[in-house]
C-alpha positions in Angstrom: 58.1 -45.7 15.0 58.4 -43.3 11.6 56.2 -44.3 8.6 57.6 -43.6 4.9 55.3 -40.6 4.3 56.1 -37.3 5.7 53.4 -35.4 7.7 50.8 -33.9 5.4 51.7 -30.2 5.2 48.7 -27.8 4.3 50.7 -26.1 1.4 48.7 -22.6 2.3 50.7 -22.8 5.6 54.1 -23.3 4.6 54.7 -21.2 1.8 54.1 -23.0 -1.4 53.4 -21.0 -4.1 52.1 -21.6 -7.9 49.0 -23.3 -9.3 49.0 -26.4 -6.9 48.8 -24.1 -3.7 46.1 -21.6 -5.6 44.2 -24.5 -6.3 44.1 -25.9 -2.3 43.6 -22.2 -0.9 41.4 -20.4 -3.2 38.5 -20.0 -0.7 35.2 -20.2 -2.5 34.7 -21.8 -5.9 32.8 -20.0 -8.9 29.9 -22.6 -8.3 29.7 -22.1 -4.4 29.5 -18.0 -5.3 26.8 -18.7 -7.6 24.6 -20.3 -5.2 25.1 -18.0 -2.6 24.1 -15.3 -5.1 21.2 -17.1 -6.0 19.9 -17.4 -2.8 20.5 -13.9 -1.9 18.7 -12.8 -5.3 15.7 -15.0 -4.0 15.2 -13.7 -0.7 15.7 -9.9 -1.9 12.7 -11.0 -4.6 10.7 -12.0 -1.5 11.7 -9.3 0.6 10.8 -6.5 -1.4 7.3 -6.9 -2.6 6.3 -7.9 1.1 8.0 -4.7 2.3 6.3 -2.8 -0.3 2.8 -4.7 0.6 3.6 -3.1 4.2 4.0 0.3 3.1 0.7 0.3 1.2 -0.8 -1.0 3.9 0.5 1.7 6.4 -0.7 4.4 3.9 -4.6 2.9 3.0 -4.7 2.6 7.5 -3.3 6.3 7.8 -6.0 7.8 4.9 -8.5 5.8 6.8 -7.8 7.7 9.8 -8.1 10.3 8.1 -11.3 9.9 6.5 -12.5 8.9 9.9 -11.6 12.2 11.3 -13.2 14.2 8.4 -16.5 12.1 9.0 -16.4 12.8 12.5 -16.3 16.4 11.6 -19.0 16.2 9.5 -21.0 14.3 11.9 -20.3 17.0 14.2 -21.6 19.7 11.6 -24.8 18.1 11.3 -25.1 17.7 14.8 -24.6 21.5 15.3 -27.1 22.4 12.1 -29.3 19.7 11.2 -27.9 19.7 8.1 -24.7 18.1 6.1 -22.2 20.7 4.5 -22.4 21.5 1.1 -18.6 21.0 1.1 -15.7 20.1 2.8 -14.7 23.3 3.0 -17.5 24.3 5.9 -16.1 21.7 8.3 -12.2 22.4 7.9 -10.8 24.6 5.1 -7.8 22.7 3.1 -8.3 18.7 3.3 -5.8 16.7 0.7 -5.4 13.2 1.0 -1.4 12.4 0.9 -1.4 12.7 -3.2 -2.2 16.0 -2.9 -5.8 15.8 -4.3 -8.4 17.6 -2.0 -11.3 14.4 -0.8 -14.0 14.4 -2.5 -17.7 15.1 -0.8 -21.2 15.0 -1.0 -23.9 15.3 0.9 -26.8 13.0 -0.1 -29.2 13.1 2.6 -31.5 16.3 2.1 -29.3 16.7 -1.2 -32.8 15.5 -3.3 -32.8 13.9 -6.5 -29.7 15.6 -8.0 -27.2 14.6 -5.0 -28.9 11.0 -5.0 -27.8 10.6 -8.8 -24.5 11.7 -8.3 -23.5 9.6 -5.3 -21.0 6.8 -5.8 -22.6 3.6 -6.8 -21.5 0.0 -6.5 -21.8 -2.8 -8.8 -25.3 -3.0 -8.7 -25.7 0.9 -9.7 -26.9 1.2 -5.7 -25.9 4.2 -4.1 -23.0 3.1 -1.4 -24.1 5.7 1.3 -27.0 7.3 2.4 -26.1 10.3 4.2 -23.1 11.4 2.4 -20.3 10.1 0.0 -16.5 10.9 0.8 -13.8 9.3 -0.5 -10.1 10.0 -1.9 -9.5 9.2 -5.8 -6.5 7.5 -5.2 -2.8 7.9 -6.2 -3.8 8.5 -10.1 -6.1 11.6 -8.8 -9.3 10.2 -11.1 -12.2 8.8 -10.2 -15.8 7.7 -12.0 -19.2 7.5 -10.0 -19.5 3.4 -10.5 -16.9 1.6 -8.6 -16.3 -0.9 -11.3 -14.9 2.0 -13.2 -11.3 1.3 -14.0 -10.5 4.7 -12.5 -12.1 4.0 -9.3 -10.3 1.0 -8.2 -7.7 2.5 -6.4 -10.2 5.2 -4.8 -10.1 4.6 -1.1 -13.7 5.0 -0.3 -16.3 5.4 2.9 -19.1 3.3 2.5 -22.5 1.8 4.1 -22.7 5.0 6.1 -19.2 4.4 7.5 -19.4 0.9 8.0 -16.8 0.1 5.2 -13.6 1.8 4.3 -11.0 0.8 1.8 -10.5 0.4 -1.9 -12.8 0.7 -4.0 -12.2 -2.6 -5.9 -12.2 -4.5 -2.5 -16.1 -3.0 -2.1 
């Protein structure tokens, strides 16, 4: 039993050419391609800030570990000499943060009123440490004593005598 209709033939396979064959064999339409590109752009827009956040967090943790090592050197110096070093050069010659700036240090305990006045301050203008200050001035390389100052927001600080390490803006 044969029907009057010829069997359906795929125009892409039987060698037809022209507009009609191209219309059926084209692959992606412009709309499908635009949707695929929009999805790709959206995924990239989500992934890049997330990746950058992981990179910044890794840098912060690396600097914190380095500062904790410096804190250990300073405390060992204190145990050996019954005083805090006047500068970081007394414990290790050349200590720079990842941006090439020297770590900032100030011995507060035993330094008198002048050292207490030069100490870093929190938002209530109270010293953030009672033994010594240790911090990185951050990527911009600038800093001011109170942590509320704009140049101090990116500083990575040691506060509460070593109980807190992090950005100045987070303290």
